C-alpha positions in Angstrom: -12.7 -109.8 145.2 -12.1 -112.0 142.7 -9.5 -110.9 139.8 -9.2 -112.5 136.5 -6.5 -111.9 133.6 -8.8 -112.3 130.7 -6.1 -111.0 128.1 -2.3 -110.6 127.9 -1.2 -109.8 124.3 2.3 -108.1 124.2 2.3 -105.1 126.6 -1.9 -104.8 126.6 -3.6 -106.6 129.6 -7.0 -106.7 130.7 -8.1 -107.8 134.3 -11.9 -108.7 135.0 -12.6 -107.8 138.7 -15.7 -108.9 140.8 -16.8 -107.4 143.9 -19.6 -109.5 145.9 -22.7 -107.5 146.4 -22.4 -108.5 150.1 -19.5 -106.6 150.5 -20.4 -103.5 149.0 -23.6 -103.7 151.3 -21.4 -104.0 153.9 -19.1 -101.1 152.7 -22.7 -98.9 152.4 -23.7 -100.1 155.9 -20.4 -98.6 157.5 -20.9 -95.3 155.9 -24.4 -94.8 156.7 -23.6 -95.7 160.3 -21.1 -92.8 160.5 -23.7 -90.3 158.8 -26.0 -90.9 161.6 -24.1 -88.9 163.9 -23.4 -86.2 161.4 -26.9 -85.8 159.4 -29.5 -83.4 160.9 -33.2 -84.6 159.8 -36.5 -83.2 161.2 -38.1 -85.4 163.8 -34.8 -87.1 164.8 -32.7 -86.2 167.6 -28.9 -86.0 166.9 -27.3 -89.4 166.5 -30.8 -91.0 166.8 -31.6 -91.4 162.7 -32.1 -95.2 162.2 -29.9 -96.8 159.7 -32.8 -97.9 157.6 -34.1 -94.3 157.4 -30.8 -93.2 156.2 -30.9 -95.7 153.8 -34.0 -95.3 152.2 -33.1 -91.4 152.2 -29.4 -91.5 150.6 -29.0 -95.1 149.7 -28.6 -94.6 146.2 -26.1 -91.6 146.5 -24.2 -93.4 149.4 -24.0 -96.6 147.1 -22.5 -94.4 144.4 -19.8 -93.1 146.3 -19.4 -96.8 147.7 -19.0 -98.1 144.5 -16.4 -95.7 143.2 -14.5 -95.9 146.4 -14.6 -99.8 145.2 -13.3 -99.3 142.3 -10.4 -97.4 143.3 -9.3 -99.6 146.2 -9.9 -102.9 144.2 -8.2 -102.0 140.9 -5.1 -100.5 143.0 -5.2 -104.0 145.0 -5.7 -106.2 141.3 -2.7 -104.4 139.7 -0.4 -104.9 143.2 -1.7 -108.8 143.4 -0.2 -109.4 139.9 2.6 -107.3 139.8 1.5 -105.2 137.3 2.7 -101.6 136.3 0.3 -99.8 134.0 2.0 -97.3 131.6 -1.2 -95.0 131.4 -4.2 -94.9 133.5 -6.4 -97.8 133.0 -9.8 -97.8 131.2 -12.4 -99.0 133.5 -15.8 -100.7 131.8 -18.6 -101.6 134.0 -20.6 -105.0 133.0 -24.0 -105.5 133.8 -26.8 -103.4 134.6 -25.7 -100.5 137.0 -28.8 -100.0 138.3 -29.0 -103.5 139.9 -25.7 -103.1 141.4 -26.8 -100.0 143.0 -29.8 -101.5 144.5 -27.6 -104.4 146.1 -29.1 -107.1 143.6 -25.9 -107.9 141.6 -22.3 -108.2 142.1 -20.1 -105.3 140.7 -18.2 -106.5 137.8 -15.7 -104.4 135.6 -12.8 -105.1 133.2 -9.3 -103.0 133.5 -7.7 -102.5 130.2 -4.1 -101.0 129.9 -0.7 -101.3 128.9 2.1 -102.3 131.1 5.5 -100.9 131.6 7.9 -103.1 129.7 10.5 -105.3 131.3 13.9 -104.6 130.1 17.5 -105.0 131.0 19.6 -102.1 131.8 22.9 -101.5 130.1 26.2 -101.6 132.1 27.0 -97.9 132.2 30.3 -98.1 133.5 31.0 -98.9 129.9 29.9 -95.2 129.1 32.6 -93.0 127.8 31.9 -89.4 127.7 34.1 -86.5 126.8 32.9 -83.2 128.6 33.7 -79.8 127.1 35.0 -77.4 129.8 36.2 -73.7 129.6 37.3 -70.8 131.6 36.5 -67.5 131.0 39.4 -65.4 129.7 40.1 -61.7 130.8 39.0 -60.8 127.4 35.9 -62.7 128.3 35.3 -60.6 131.2 36.0 -57.5 129.3 33.6 -58.2 126.8 31.0 -59.0 129.1 31.6 -55.6 131.4 31.6 -53.8 128.3 27.8 -55.2 127.5 26.8 -54.4 131.0 28.0 -50.7 130.8 26.2 -50.4 127.4 23.0 -51.5 129.1 23.6 -48.9 131.8 24.0 -45.7 129.8 23.5 -42.4 131.2 22.1 -39.7 129.4 22.5 -35.8 129.3 20.3 -32.9 127.8 21.6 -31.5 124.5 22.3 -27.9 124.3 19.3 -25.9 123.6 18.0 -26.2 119.7 20.4 -29.0 119.5 19.1 -31.5 116.9 18.4 -35.5 117.7 21.4 -37.8 116.7 21.1 -41.6 116.5 21.8 -43.1 119.7 20.0 -40.0 121.4 17.2 -40.3 124.0 14.3 -38.7 123.6 10.9 -38.2 125.4 7.8 -37.8 123.2 4.0 -37.3 123.3 2.3 -39.3 120.4 -1.0 -40.2 119.2 -1.6 -42.4 116.2 -4.5 -42.3 113.8 -5.6 -44.3 110.7 -7.8 -43.0 108.1 -8.1 -39.6 110.7 -9.6 -42.0 113.5 -7.4 -42.7 116.7 -7.3 -46.2 117.7 -6.8 -48.0 121.2 -3.2 -48.3 122.2 -1.9 -45.5 119.9 -1.2 -43.1 122.1 1.1 -42.0 125.2 2.7 -39.0 127.1 6.5 -38.7 128.1 7.3 -42.0 126.3 11.2 -42.6 126.7 12.8 -43.8 123.2 16.1 -44.4 122.2 16.9 -43.7 118.4 18.2 -46.8 116.8 17.0 -49.2 120.0 14.3 -50.7 117.5 11.8 -50.2 120.0 9.4 -48.8 117.8 7.8 -49.9 114.4 10.3 -49.9 111.8 10.4 -46.5 110.2 9.3 -44.3 113.2 12.5 -43.7 115.0 14.5 -42.7 111.6 12.0 -40.2 111.5 12.8 -38.4 114.6 16.5 -37.9 113.9 17.1 -34.0 113.4 13.9 -33.2 115.5 14.4 -30.6 118.2 13.1 -30.0 121.8 9.2 -28.6 121.0 9.2 -29.8 117.4 5.8 -31.1 116.4 5.8 -33.5 113.5 3.7 -36.2 111.8 5.6 -39.4 111.7 3.9 -41.8 108.9 4.7 -45.5 109.4 3.1 -48.6 108.1 2.0 -51.5 110.2 3.9 -54.6 109.6 1.7 -57.3 107.9 2.4 -59.7 110.5 1.6 -57.4 113.2 0.5 -58.9 116.4 -3.1 -56.5 116.5 -4.9 -57.8 113.3 -6.9 -54.6 113.0 -3.6 -52.7 112.6 -1.3 -55.3 110.6 -0.5 -53.8 107.2 -2.2 -50.2 107.6 -0.6 -46.9 107.6 -0.6 -44.5 110.4 0.2 -40.8 111.1 1.2 -40.3 114.7 1.3 -36.9 115.8 4.4 -36.4 118.0 5.8 -33.9 120.2 9.4 -33.8 121.2 9.7 -32.5 124.9 13.3 -33.8 125.7 16.6 -34.8 123.6 19.2 -36.5 125.5 22.6 -37.4 124.2 24.4 -40.6 125.4 27.2 -40.0 127.9 30.4 -41.8 128.1 30.3 -44.8 131.0 33.2 -45.6 132.7 34.2 -48.9 134.1 35.5 -47.4 137.3 34.9 -47.8 141.0 31.8 -45.9 140.8 30.2 -47.8 138.1 30.7 -51.0 140.2 29.3 -49.5 143.1 26.2 -49.1 141.1 25.8 -53.0 141.4 26.6 -53.1 145.2 30.4 -53.8 144.8 33.2 -51.7 146.4 35.2 -51.3 143.2 36.0 -52.3 139.6 37.8 -55.3 140.7 35.4 -56.9 143.0 32.9 -56.4 140.0 35.3 -58.3 137.6 35.8 -60.9 140.4 31.7 -61.4 140.5 31.6 -61.2 136.6 34.2 -63.9 136.2 32.4 -66.1 138.6 29.0 -65.8 137.1 30.5 -66.5 133.7 32.1 -69.7 135.1 29.1 -71.0 136.4 27.3 -70.2 133.0 30.6 -72.3 131.2 30.0 -74.9 133.8 26.5 -75.3 133.4 27.0 -75.6 129.7 29.4 -78.2 130.0 26.8 -80.2 132.1 24.7 -79.8 129.1 27.0 -81.1 126.7 27.6 -84.0 129.2 23.8 -84.6 129.6 23.0 -84.3 126.1 26.0 -87.1 125.3 24.7 -89.4 128.2 21.3 -89.4 126.9 22.5 -90.2 123.3 24.5 -93.1 124.7 20.9 -94.7 126.9 19.0 -94.2 123.9 21.2 -96.4 121.8 21.9 -98.9 124.6 18.2 -99.8 125.2 16.0 -101.1 122.7 12.6 -102.6 124.1 8.8 -102.5 123.2 7.3 -99.0 124.4 3.8 -98.9 125.3 1.8 -97.2 122.4 -0.3 -95.4 124.5 2.6 -93.6 126.2 4.0 -92.9 122.6 0.7 -91.4 121.6 0.2 -89.2 124.8 3.9 -87.8 124.4 3.3 -87.2 120.6 -0.2 -85.7 120.9 1.9 -83.0 123.4 4.6 -82.2 120.8 2.0 -82.2 118.0 -0.2 -79.8 120.0 2.7 -77.4 120.8 3.8 -77.4 117.0 0.6 -76.4 116.1 0.2 -73.7 118.6 3.5 -72.3 117.2 1.9 -72.5 113.5 -1.1 -71.1 114.8 0.7 -67.8 116.2 1.9 -67.2 112.8 -1.3 -68.0 111.1 0.1 -71.1 109.5 -0.7 -74.7 109.4 1.3 -77.9 108.7 0.0 -77.6 104.9 2.1 -74.3 104.4 5.4 -75.9 105.1 7.7 -77.3 102.4 7.8 -80.9 104.2 4.9 -82.8 104.0 2.8 -83.3 107.1 3.1 -87.2 107.0 6.8 -86.7 107.2 6.8 -84.0 110.1 4.6 -86.4 112.0 6.9 -89.2 111.4 9.7 -87.3 112.7 7.9 -86.2 115.8 6.6 -89.9 116.5 10.4 -90.9 116.6 10.9 -87.8 119.1 8.2 -89.0 121.0 9.3 -92.7 120.8 13.0 -91.1 122.4 11.3 -89.5 125.2 9.3 -92.2 126.2 12.2 -94.7 126.1 14.6 -92.6 127.9 11.8 -91.7 130.5 11.6 -95.5 131.0 15.1 -96.1 131.3 15.7 -93.0 133.9 12.7 -94.0 136.1 14.2 -97.6 136.4 17.4 -96.4 137.1 16.3 -94.0 139.8 14.2 -97.0 141.3 16.9 -99.2 141.4 19.3 -96.9 142.7 16.5 -95.6 145.5 17.1 -91.7 144.1 15.0 -89.5 146.2 14.1 -85.8 146.0 13.7 -84.0 149.2 11.1 -81.4 150.1 14.0 -78.9 150.8 15.2 -79.5 147.1 11.4 -79.1 145.9 11.0 -75.9 147.9 14.1 -74.4 146.8 13.3 -75.0 143.1 9.9 -73.6 143.8 11.7 -70.3 144.9 13.7 -70.1 141.9 10.5 -70.5 139.7 8.7 -67.9 141.9 11.6 -65.4 141.5 10.9 -65.6 137.9 7.8 -63.5 138.6 8.7 -60.5 140.4 5.8 -59.2 142.2 3.7 -62.2 141.8 5.5 -64.6 144.1 2.6 -65.4 146.3 0.3 -66.4 143.4 3.1 -68.5 141.8 3.7 -70.4 145.3 -0.1 -71.0 145.7 -0.7 -71.7 142.3 1.9 -74.6 142.8 1.1 -75.9 146.1 -2.7 -76.3 145.0 -1.8 -78.2 141.9 -0.1 -81.6 142.7 0.4 -82.2 138.9 2.4 -78.7 138.6 4.2 -79.6 141.9 5.1 -82.6 140.1 6.3 -81.0 137.4 9.0 -78.9 139.7 10.0 -82.5 141.5 10.4 -84.3 137.9 13.7 -82.5 137.1 15.3 -82.8 140.0 14.8 -86.4 140.1 16.3 -86.5 136.6 19.0 -84.7 137.3 20.0 -86.8 140.3 19.7 -90.1 138.3 21.8 -88.4 135.4 24.4 -87.6 137.9 24.1 -91.4 139.4 24.9 -92.8 135.9 27.7 -90.1 135.1 29.3 -91.4 138.2 29.6 -94.6 136.9 30.5 -93.9 133.4 33.9 -92.7 132.0 34.0 -89.0 132.0 37.1 -86.9 130.9 37.1 -83.4 130.4 38.4 -82.0 127.1 39.2 -78.1 127.5 37.5 -76.1 124.6 37.2 -72.4 123.9 34.5 -70.3 124.9 33.0 -70.3 121.3 33.2 -73.8 121.1 31.5 -74.6 124.5 28.6 -72.3 123.0 28.8 -73.0 119.6 25.5 -74.0 117.9 25.2 -77.1 115.6 23.0 -79.6 114.3 22.9 -81.3 117.7 23.1 -78.3 119.7 19.6 -78.8 121.3 18.5 -78.2 124.9 17.6 -82.0 125.7 16.6 -81.2 129.2 12.9 -80.3 128.7 12.5 -79.8 132.3 14.8 -76.8 132.2 12.1 -74.2 132.6 11.4 -71.1 132.7 10.7 -72.2 129.1 7.1 -73.5 129.7 7.9 -75.9 127.0 8.0 -79.7 127.1 11.1 -80.5 125.0 12.4 -78.9 121.6 9.5 -78.3 119.0 10.5 -76.9 115.5 8.8 -73.7 114.5 7.0 -73.2 111.2 10.3 -71.6 109.9 12.8 -74.1 111.0 14.7 -76.0 108.6 13.5 -79.5 108.7 16.8 -80.9 106.8 18.4 -81.4 110.4 18.6 -84.1 112.5 15.3 -84.0 114.4 16.6 -87.0 117.3 17.2 -84.4 119.6 14.5 -85.0 121.9 14.7 -85.0 125.7 14.2 -87.6 128.5 10.6 -87.8 129.6 9.7 -87.7 133.4 11.3 -90.2 134.9 9.7 -89.9 138.2 6.2 -90.4 136.8 7.5 -93.1 134.6 5.2 -91.8 131.8 5.6 -88.8 129.3 4.8 -85.5 131.0 1.7 -83.9 130.5 1.4 -80.5 129.6 2.7 -77.9 132.0 0.0 -75.8 133.5 2.1 -72.4 133.8 1.7 -69.8 136.5 2.2 -66.9 133.8 2.9 -63.4 134.9 0.3 -61.3 132.8 1.4 -59.7 129.6 2.2 -56.0 129.9 -0.3 -53.8 127.7 1.6 -53.1 124.8 1.2 -49.6 122.9 0.7 -50.6 119.2 3.5 -48.0 118.2 5.9 -50.2 119.7 7.2 -53.3 117.6 9.4 -55.4 119.4 9.7 -57.9 116.8 8.4 -60.9 118.9 7.1 -62.6 116.1 
C-alpha cells in the first residue's frame, strides 16, 4: 500500500491510496481457498472444488468483496499512519477503470477527501469560577406538593337522584357525534368519564353538561378548532347526541394516614418525608443544570478555534430539519414568521457552531483524562429509558440492542456528564442559597443545554414557530463528546400514540 498526501489546505485533507493488483489477487485467492470447503457444486465432492473453478464462477463477486474490504482496511491504516482524525466520514473516490481492477489488470487507486479534527489548546480549568444556586424545599413547598397530589387523587360519589351536575363533577356519558347529519370516525364512545371543567373535551362541550341529570339526553353543539389535528374535522360544527349515565360530585380528600397508605406509606409523616426527599432530588438536579449551563458557557468563551465546516453543516441541517418539522406540525413555513429566514438561519448556524465547538472540547478533555463509560452505566440508563414506555420495555431494549447508533445515544450523555464532572472538580464552584422560585425561574438563558437529557427525542433546543426570536439564541448544548462529532438524529423507540376521540381536544397544538 502506498499513501500520498495530495492536499492539505486548512482542515481539509486528501490522501491518495494505491493497493497493488498482486495484493488484491492474494486477498481474493485466500477468500476462494476458504470457500472451497464451504460451497457445494454439482460434480465435485465437498472440499474438492478447484480454486481455478471457483475463480471462474465467483471471481468477480469475490473480487468486489475483496476490494471493499481492502478499502476499509487501507483507508483506516492510511489515517493511522498519518495521525489524522477525520471530522466526518471521508469521501472515497476511485480512479481509473474499476473493471480492470476487478479483472486483476490494474492496481486499486482511490482518494480520500475529508476534514480533520482541529488541534487546539485546552483552557486552564482551574481558573474557571462558577456560582451554583442551591435550594432546600421548605415545609410550605412540601405542603403545596401534597395538595397537588391530593388534587390528582380525587374521589367522586354519586349525587342524589335527580340532582344536577355542577362544574367539577364527574359524569359518565355515551355520545355519538355527527357533522351534517353524518356520523364520523372516532366521534362516538360509551361510558366515557368526563370531569366538567377539566378541558378534556373540545371547548364548549363540557359547559353544556352543567345542569344535566342522570338519564338526560341532550344534543351538545360544538365547533372543532380551526387548528384541530384531524383536517376533515377542523373548523366544522358537530352535534353530539349525549346520554348522561352517572353524575358524581367530588369528595374531600384528607391528607391523613389513609391517604398515605394509597402510596404504600405507613402514614402521612412518611409520605411527607418521601415527598421532601423527591423534591430535594429535583432541586439538586436543577442546581446541576445551572452548574452545567454556566460551565458550558465559560468553555465556549474560553475556546476559539477553526471548526470543520462539514461538522457545522451536519449539525445545522439537523437543527433546521427539526425546526421545519415543528413548523410543519402547525402548517407553517419559515416564510410565515416575522423574522426573515436568512436571520433565523444565521442564528441557528451560531448554535450549530457552538455545539460542535463544545463537543470537540469535551471530547478532548475526555480523551486526555481517560473518561470511560461502563457497561453497567449504559445498562442502567437503558433501563431508565425503557421505563418510560410501560408495557413496551422489551421492544425498547431490543431496539437499542440491535441499533449501534441508538446505543451510542444512550452512552454519549453519560460520557458527557462524566467529563463535565471532571472539569467541575478542577474549577472553583461556590454554592449560593436561593429560593425555590429563583432556582426554577425562567429567564432568557433558562434553556436546557444538555441535549442528551431525554426523553425528549430532541437534539438540543430548537425554537417553535410561535417563539419570540428577539431573545438570545446562544443557548445551544454540547454535541456528543464521545463521538467527537455533531450528534445524528436520534432514532426513537416511540410508544404508539393512543387512538384519540375527535371529541377530545387536549390542546396539544
